[in-house]
N, C-alpha and C positions, 0 to 999 in steps of 0.2 A: 400526712403525705405518704405517697407510695414510693418506696425505693425501687429503683430499676434493678433487675436481675443482672449481676455481673456476667453471667454466661451469655446474655443476649447482646452485649456490647461488642462492637467491631474492634479487631486489633488494627494497628496502624497500616499493615500491609493491605488488609481488606478495604480499609477506608481509602487508601491511595488508589487501589484498583478501581473502586467505584467512582472516585473523583475523576480518574482518567477516562472512564467510560462515559461519564457525563460530558466531558470536554470534547470527546471525539466518538459519538455514537456510531455503531456498526463498522468500526474500523477493521475488525477482523474479517467481516464479510466483504468489505471493499478490497482488502488485500487478497482474499481468496479469488475474487473476480478478476483482479489484475493479473494474477498468476494464471488462471484458467484461460482468459482471453489471450494473454501473451503466448501461452503454450499452443493454443489453437492457431494463432497467427503464425507462429514459428513453423508449425507443421505444414500449414498451407503454403507458406513461403518456400519451404523446402521442396514441396511437390511442384509448385509452379516454376521454381528456378530450374529444376531438372527438366521440366517440360520445355521451357524456353531453350535450355542448353541442347536438348535433343532436336530442336527445330520443329516440334509438333505444335500446331495451333498457336503460333507465336502471336497472331493478332488478338486472340482472346486471352492467352496466358500472361502476356506482358502487363496489361492493366490489372489483372488479378494479382500478379506478383507485387505490383506497386501498392495495391490495396492492403495486402497481407503485411508488407514491410511497414506501411503506415500504421497499421493496427499495433504491431509490435512496438514501434517507436512511441506511439501514444501510451501504451501500457507502461513502458519504461519511464516515460515522463511523469505519468500519474503516480507511479510507485515512488519515484524520487521526491516528488512534491509532497506526498503523504509523509515520507520520512523526515523531510525538512520541517514540515509543519509540526510534527511530533517533537522534534529536538529543540525547536525554537523556544517554547515556553519553559522547558526544563533548563536550558542553558541560561536563560534570563534569571531564573531562580537561583541557580548555582553561583552566577557572577555577583548577584546581590548579597548572598550570604558570605561570600569570600571578602567582599568589601567591608561588611560589618565587622569582620574579625580584626581587620587592621585599622 
């Protein structure tokens, strides 16, 4: 038999990180996109808000403002949903392990 090289084995932190990546692939990319689109929507909402406040092109600026606010709201919702999905499996594991102790 061939013995495995102990240097090639993963430590527990690396294994947990790989397991989390398998459970939620591209999580970092999704979070980056949520932040980027949320920042873009915030900047757009800022511009259109002051355009409406100044009274310039209100007919075209008001729907654009509503769209930008909707984009920001969607990105906040998706960010929170992502956070809740990440915490749910971990909290389930922690509650089971605490029940086993007692």
